[in-house]
RODO-2510 file (C-alpha; in nm, 4 decimals, decimal comma):
residues 114
     n   res          X          Y          Z
     1     v    -0,9354     0,8172    -1,2036
     2     q    -0,5954     0,7146    -1,1639
     3     l    -0,4164     0,6386    -0,8394
     4     q    -0,0506     0,7091    -0,7950
     5     a     0,1698     0,5218    -0,5401
     6     s     0,4667     0,7252    -0,3937
     7     g     0,6914     0,7317    -0,0818
     8     g     0,9082     0,4255    -0,1700
     9     g     1,3340     0,4403    -0,1932
    10     l     1,6247     0,2752    -0,1072
    11     v     1,5997     0,2036     0,3285
    12     q     1,8277     0,0067     0,5254
    13     p     1,7476    -0,2970     0,7149
    14     g     1,5203    -0,1710     1,0050
    15     g     1,4519     0,1200     0,8647
    16     s     1,1048     0,3016     0,7924
    17     l     0,8872     0,4280     0,4946
    18     r     0,5662     0,5405     0,4624
    19     l     0,3716     0,4873     0,1422
    20     s     0,1009     0,6850    -0,0487
    21     c    -0,1509     0,6710    -0,2739
    22     a    -0,3425     0,9409    -0,4304
    23     t    -0,6129     0,9441    -0,6597
    24     s    -0,6224     1,1777    -0,9584
    25     g    -1,0300     1,2729    -0,8691
    26     r    -1,2768     1,1936    -0,6606
    27     i    -1,3704     0,8601    -0,6044
    28     s    -1,7328     0,7685    -0,4917
    29     g    -1,8980     0,4270    -0,3479
    30     i    -1,5178     0,3106    -0,2103
    31     t    -1,5579    -0,0119    -0,0205
    32     l    -1,2095    -0,1152     0,0644
    33     m    -0,8595     0,0272    -0,0109
    34     a    -0,5366    -0,2096     0,0264
    35     w    -0,1794    -0,2400    -0,0649
    36     y     0,0065    -0,5082    -0,2287
    37     r     0,3698    -0,5800    -0,3222
    38     q     0,5300    -0,7925    -0,5742
    39     a     0,8996    -0,8675    -0,5727
    40     p     1,0910    -1,0033    -0,8843
    41     g     1,0212    -1,3538    -0,9873
    42     k     0,7149    -1,3803    -0,7551
    43     q     0,2931    -1,2909    -0,7730
    44     r     0,1446    -0,9571    -0,6273
    45     e     0,0885    -1,0315    -0,2992
    46     f    -0,1774    -0,8734    -0,0439
    47     l    -0,0525    -0,6727     0,2408
    48     a    -0,2928    -0,4692     0,4093
    49     q    -0,6191    -0,3697     0,3845
    50     i    -0,9099    -0,1280     0,5428
    51     i    -1,2380    -0,1326     0,4843
    52     s    -1,5004     0,1686     0,4797
    53     g    -1,5410     0,0878     0,8249
    54     g    -1,1664     0,1366     0,8992
    55     t    -1,1474    -0,2110     0,9927
    56     t    -0,8076    -0,3153     0,9104
    57     g    -0,6386    -0,6430     0,7712
    58     y    -0,2691    -0,7501     0,7132
    59     a    -0,0861    -1,0846     0,5738
    60     d     0,1182    -1,2572     0,8607
    61     s     0,4561    -1,1279     0,6479
    62     v     0,3996    -0,7982     0,7833
    63     k     0,1354    -0,7690     1,0940
    64     g     0,3189    -0,6224     1,3689
    65     r     0,5465    -0,4196     1,1300
    66     f     0,2530    -0,2311     0,9052
    67     t     0,0097    -0,0247     0,9318
    68     i    -0,2346     0,0823     0,6360
    69     s    -0,4432     0,4554     0,6940
    70     r    -0,6745     0,6577     0,4889
    71     d    -0,7839     0,9588     0,4652
    72     n    -1,1357     0,9786     0,3055
    73     n    -1,1490     1,3710     0,2528
    74     k    -0,8497     1,3399     0,0382
    75     n    -0,9329     0,9493    -0,0985
    76     m    -0,5603     0,8759    -0,0151
    77     v    -0,4417     0,5862     0,1528
    78     y    -0,0837     0,5154     0,3150
    79     l     0,1243     0,2645     0,4308
    80     q     0,3250     0,2986     0,7181
    81     m     0,6256     0,0560     0,6941
    82     n     0,8576    -0,0465     1,0174
    83     s     1,1618    -0,2696     1,0588
    84     l     1,1586    -0,3238     0,7362
    85     k     1,3546    -0,6154     0,6078
    86     p     1,5858    -0,7098     0,2671
    87     e     1,2782    -0,9560     0,1838
    88     d     1,0631    -0,6342     0,1970
    89     t     1,2256    -0,5097    -0,1103
    90     a     0,9334    -0,4737    -0,3995
    91     v     0,7114    -0,2619    -0,6116
    92     y     0,4580    -0,1704    -0,3945
    93     y     0,1137    -0,0953    -0,5291
    94     c    -0,2066     0,0432    -0,3757
    95     k    -0,5842    -0,0754    -0,4763
    96     i    -0,8991     0,0854    -0,4443
    97     i    -1,2475    -0,1017    -0,5076
    98     t    -1,5550     0,0959    -0,5027
    99     t    -1,9170    -0,0827    -0,5525
   100     w    -1,8554    -0,1495    -0,9342
   101     r    -1,4987    -0,1386    -1,0216
   102     d    -1,1763    -0,1974    -0,9047
   103     y    -0,8997     0,0725    -0,9352
   104     w    -0,4774     0,0025    -0,9441
   105     g    -0,2395     0,2342    -0,8834
   106     q     0,1079     0,2519    -1,0391
   107     g     0,3758     0,0998    -0,7983
   108     t     0,6306     0,2462    -0,6093
   109     q     0,9519     0,1080    -0,5772
   110     v     1,1206    -0,0295    -0,2231
   111     t     1,4481    -0,1184    -0,2202
   112     v     1,5914    -0,2307     0,1860
   113     s     1,9411    -0,2977     0,1378
   114     s     2,2740    -0,1900     0,3628
***
């Protein structure tokens, strides 16, 4: 099973994007779905997570601007990003944790620039 993030692109400061993460097959035993990002020259950074019960958590850097959601039937996770800033420019990755392994998706580039 592979994950593929999509929805990235070029957006102006203050704009919005919605990222999606799709799986190539059914994944069972999901305990957590999350989004991370990695900017050039920086370590991968946690952004948001949603656990199996639906509780969400966010990094301070995106709290109030980003919203994580999921579709359990489709094994998809989304990241709604509002009020984007130039410092949000990075490659964004999705991650799914199950009871026996972690899955990382291929990233999608988000560039925030005027």
